[in-house]
C-alpha positions, 0 to 999 in steps of 0.5 A: 451508514454502519459500514466497516473498514475491512482493509488495513494498511500496516506500513511498518511491515508493508502489508495490506490486511483484509478481514471479512466483515465479521472479523475484528481487528484482533483477528488475523485476516488475510495479509499481502506483503508488498515492497511498499504500501500506502494507506488512505492518509498518504499524500501524493508527495510521500508516495512519489518520494518514497516509492517512485522517485528512484524508479523515475531516475532509473527510467531516465537513465535507460532502465525499464520501470513499472509502478502498479497502483490501485485505488 
């Protein structure tokens, strides 16, 4: 349908990069850095193993924990 991807996930530096419709991949865009990032090709298992397992273990030991997910 001619649509372009404007959101890129760079797992190496844990960053989500948002570009305007007219920017190309060679242009900077706006980057947001997080503790962990997962793209559309991530599996549920990899998200849990890398991002949630240790937090769930901490919660079971009595600590507070939060996972914020969007998408």
